[in-house]
N, C-alpha and C positions, 0 to 999 in steps of 0.2 A: 494396342500394339500394332504397328504398321505392317503392311505386307512384306516390306523389305527386311524388317527385323525377324519376322517369322521365317522367311526364306533363309536368312543367315543362321537361324536356330537349327533348321533342318540340315543345312550344309555342315554345321559344326558337329552334329550327331554323326553324320555320314563320315566326315573326315577323321573324327576321333576313332571310329570303329576301324577304318582302313589303316590308320597309322598303328593302332594297337596290334592288329593282325599282322602287319608287315614287320614290326619289331619282334614279334613272337617267332615268326619264320626266320628272320635274320639271325637270331641267336644260335641256331643250330646249323645254319647254312655255311658252306665254304665261301671264300671271298669271291671266287669266280661266278658265284650264283647271285651275288648281291644285286647286280643291275637287273637281272631277270626278275627277281622278286619285287624290286621297287617298281618296275614297269608293270608287273601283274597287278599291283595294288594301286595303280593310278585309277582315279575315279571312273573314268569312261570305260577303260578296259575291264576293270572288275565288274562293273554293273552289267556290261554286255555278256560277260561270262556267267555272272550270277543269274541273269535272266534265262540264259540257255539251260543252266543246271536246275533252275527252279521247276522245270517241267518234269523233273525226276522225283519231286516231292509233292505230298498232299497234306494239307492241314485237316485234321480230323478230330473228332471227339470220341469216336468208337473204333477200335482197331481190331484187326484179325490176327495179326502175328503173335499177340499176346496169348492167344489161345493155343497156337502151334507155330513155331518159328518158320516152318516150311510151308505153311498154308498160303495159298494164293487166291485172292478174291477181293471182294468189295470192302472198303473201309468207308466210313460215313462221317461227314461233318454236320452236326445237328445242334444248333444253338439251344441251350437249355430252355429258353423262353418259348421255343417252338413245340416243346413237349407238353402233353396233357398234364394237368394238375391232379394230384391225388395225395393220400395220406401216407404213402409208403416212401421209404428212402430210395431216391433215384437221381439221375442226372438233372431232373427238373428242379431240384432243390438249390442248385447252384446259381440260378438266375444269371446275373451278369458277372458273378465272382467266380470265374472259372479260367483255367489255363488250357488253351487248345494244344493238341499234340500234333506231331508231324511224322509221317512215315515215308519211306522211300529209300533212295540211295544215301547211305550214312555219310558218304564223302561230300554230299552237297548240304549237309546240315548247317554249315556256316552261313548259308544264304538265309535260312530261317532265323538264325541268331541275329542277323542284321535286321530282318523285318520285325523282330520282336522288340527291338529298341523302342523306348518310349519318348515321346515329346508332348508336352502339355497334357499328360494323363492318358494318352492313347498310343498304341503301337504304330510304327510306321506303316504296317500293312493295313491297319484300320484307316489311316489317313489316305492311303492309296485307294482303298475300296470306296471311300467317300468322295474320291475325285478332287481332293484338295489342291488348289492351284499352287500353293506355296511349295508343297513337297515335290510337285511335278517340276517346278522351276528349279528346285534345288538338285534334282537328279541330273538335269541337262538343260542347257539353253535351247537345245533343239526340241521344240515342243513335240514334233512327231515322234522322235526317238524316245523321249520320256514317257509319252502316252503308250507307246508299244511296250516298253519295259513294265509300266504299271499294269497294263492288261495282262501281261505274262505272269507277273507276280501274283496278281489277284486270282489267276487260274488255279492257284493252289487251294483256294477255298471252294472250288466247284466240285460237287459230287459227280461220279461217273454216270454217264447216261445209261449205261447197261449195268445191271446187278448180277453178280455171280458169287457162287460159293465154291467150296473145295472139299475134296474127300477128307482132308485132315481137319476141316472146320467142324464145329458142333452143328448138328442139325436135329430138328425136332418136327415130327409130323404131328400137326394139330388138327383134330377133327372139327370141322366147321359145318359139315352137313349132317345127315342123319344115318348114312349107310357107310359103316367103316370098311365095307368090302370094296367100295368104289374109290379109286385113287382121286378122282375129281372132287371128292367130298373132304379132302384134306388140304390144308395150307402147309407149306414147308417153311418153317421158321429157322433162321440162321442167326443165333445170338452172337453178338459182338462184345468185345471187352470195353467196358465204360471207362476209358482211359482218363478222361478229365475228372470224373468222380473219384477214381482210385487215387489220383494225384492229390486231390483235395483232402481225402482221408489221410493220406501219407503225411501231408503238411500239418494237419491237425494233430495227429498222434505224435509227430516229431516235436511240435511246440509244447504239447502237454508233458512229454517226457523229458525234454532237454532244454526248453526255453527258460530264460532267466526268471520270468514271473513264476513259473511252476517250481523252479528250484528254490526260490525264496519261500514260497508257500510251504513246501515240504520241509525246509529247514526250520521254519517257524513251528510247524506241527511237531517236529521232534523235540523242540525246546519248549513246547506248550505255550507259545506266544501267539498274539493276535497278528493276522496278516490279511490284507485286503484281497490278496490273490486267491485263485482257485487251484486246488491240487487234484488232478484226475489220474486214476490208475487204470490200466488196461490188463486185466488178468487173463492168463492163458493166451497171450498174443503170439501169433505165429508169423513167420516171414516166408514168403514165397519168392524165390529168385527166378526171374524171367530173363531169358537171354544168355544165361551162363556167363562166360567171360567177355561176351560181346553184347551187352544190353543195348547198345546203340543200334544194333541190327533190328531191334524190335520197334523202337520209337524213340523220339527225342525225350519225352518226359520220363520214359522208362530209363534212359541213359542218365538223366539227372538224378534219378533215385538209385542209381547203380544196380538197377534190376530189382530193388527191394519193393515188394508189395505186401502190405500188412493184411493179415487175415484175422478178423475177429471171431471169437468162438460163436458158433451158431447152434449150440446145444440147447435142448429144453432144460428148464430148471430142474434141479434134483429136489423132488418133494420130500420134505422131512416132517412127518406128522408127529404131533405130540402123543405120547402114549395115552390110551383111553383109560381113565380111572373111574371106579364106581363113585356115584354121587354121595356126598356127605350131607348130613342134616336130616330133617324130618320129611323133606319132599324134594324130589328131583327137579322141580321147577326152581328151587333156590339156586341149584348149580346151573340150570339152563339159563336163567336171566343174567348170570354173571359172565356168560360168554360174550366176547367182544361183538360178534355179529348180532346176537340177540339184543344186547343192550342198545346198539346203534339203531336197529330197526324199530324197537319199541319207543325210543326217544323220538324218532322221526314221526311215527304214527301219533304219538301224544301231541307233539307240537303242531302237526298238521290238523288234527281234530280240533285242537283248541283255537287255532287261527282261522279255520275255514267253516266248520259247522256252526260256529257261533254267529257267523256272518251270512252264510248262504249254504244252500244244499241242492246241488244240481247233479246231473249225470257225470260230468267231468270230475267233480269232487268225489262222488261215490266210487267212480272207477279208480281214482288214485288211492282212496281208502282201501278198496278191495285188493289192489296190487300190493300195498304194504302188508295187508293181513296175510295174503298168500305167501309172501316172502317169510313172514314170521312162522307160518305153518310149515313151510319147507324146511326152515332151520330146526323146528321142532321134530319133524320127521327124521332129519339127518342126525340129530342128537340121539333120538330113539334107536336108530339102526346102529350107531356107534356103541351104545351101551349093550345092545343085543349081541354085538360081536364079541363081547367079553366071554370068558370061559363060563359055561352054565354052572349055576350054583353060587355066584358071587353075592346074590341078594340074601343068601341064608347065613352069611357070615354074621358073627355077633355084633360087629360094629355097624351094620346096615340098619338104619332107623326108618326106612321108607315104610309108608302104609302098605297094607296087603295088596291093594289094587295096583299100586305102582310097581310093586315087585312082580306081580303077575304080568304086567304090561311089558316091563323092561327085561325080564329074565324068564320068558315063557317056557323054555325047555325044562328048567328046574322046577317051576312052580305050576305049570300046566303040562304034564307029560304028553297029553294027547296032541298038543301043538306040534310035537316033533313028528307026528304021523301025517302032517299036512292039513290038520283040521283048522278051520277058521277060528279067530279070536272070538271068544263068547261075546254075544251082543251086550250083555249087561256090563262086562268089563270095558268095552269100547265106550259105552255111554258114560261110565264112571270117569274115564280119562277125559272125554269130551267136556264133561261138566267141570272137572278140575282145571282143565285148560281155560275154559271160559271164565271161571272164578279168578284165576291168576291174572289173565290179561285185562279183565274188567277192573281189577284192583290197580294194575300198573298204569292204566291210562286214564282212570276215572277220578284222579285227585281233584281236578278243577272242572270236571264235566258231570252232567247228571246221568251217570251210568247206573241203570236200574235193571229190572227183570227183562225188559224188552231188549236192551243192549246185550244182556247176558244171553238171552235166547238166540239173538242174531249171531254172536260170536260162536256159540255152540253149533249153530246150523252151518256156518262157514266151515268149520273144522270137519264136521260130519260129512259134508258134501265133498271136501277134499279127500278125506279118507276113502270115501266110496269110489271117487274118480280114479284114484291111484291103486285101487284094490289092495289097500294097506291092511296087513294082518299082523 
């Protein structure tokens, strides 16, 4: 594409914008105002006025007025790619896919609407910032004049050289030194509203709730039909209205959302535990091995031992083995404590078929009255449980491995050491 064609493309975008704005004004204007309006929207006159009014606007990504409409202070423009990368949700995840916001005199927002117009995949403001020769020529044949306008428009992207907060803004004193008595040992943080991120969240939620793809997917789900689309639900979604009846006084993006900002629930999950039931069968290890956590850990240990110890045996492998063993022991202790939380005496019920040592271990208050007085678990009982644990785990992982007395003694020793470390009674 030649330079002339690109210049004409920019001129077409500009002329269409001015014509649409003029037509809109002429619809409600009296006849004696028509000439005045037409003159106002002549390209040279409008651009001169727009450049002047653009000084009342700032392009930002983080705003202050969303926190309090009467707050006066610094707003910031920070491209998401300038932010540090981390695993948390923040403006950095937007990369180049973000909408910049604008704050300032709401009466001048039409200037930013003009600068947000796109040509060849970029906004006019981006082309001006890049110093594109074709858009400069499209603004005016007077190079000096177009360069002055471009510099003024691009000034909307520049952060203020002085930073300031306000009594109505949020402020956090953050200790960075060692002495909380000394003021100099604190940094004063002034959190701003991440407007670009909030707008992206709003657009995503709107599309998931009201987009055609989402509607089709929900309809297919109701009819139990297959659909390639995804259906997402946002439970307990709340709306925060910012700016009241004049959302444009907060920012441009807030105005586009009609002041609506979505709030996702940030509550901890409500934990629902399954009721603890006494184990059935002739050993509580039968119930223990059927628990999902136990079954997965035992399977991992079995696969690991079969794949590694037949090939090599070094410290890294032994450490991995010991880590899996400790997790199984932790699950064993957790299950023991759950059963001990049952009302004392459950092991005396007629349906309980557990052997005496397991009853004593799991229901100590009923079967060992002295345990209620804070006495330690008898050594012979702990040894019996350790041996039963080693027998059980030896059998579970030893199907394709040479698990003998040595391995049995090792498993018993690991559990005994863990019980002693945790002062387990």
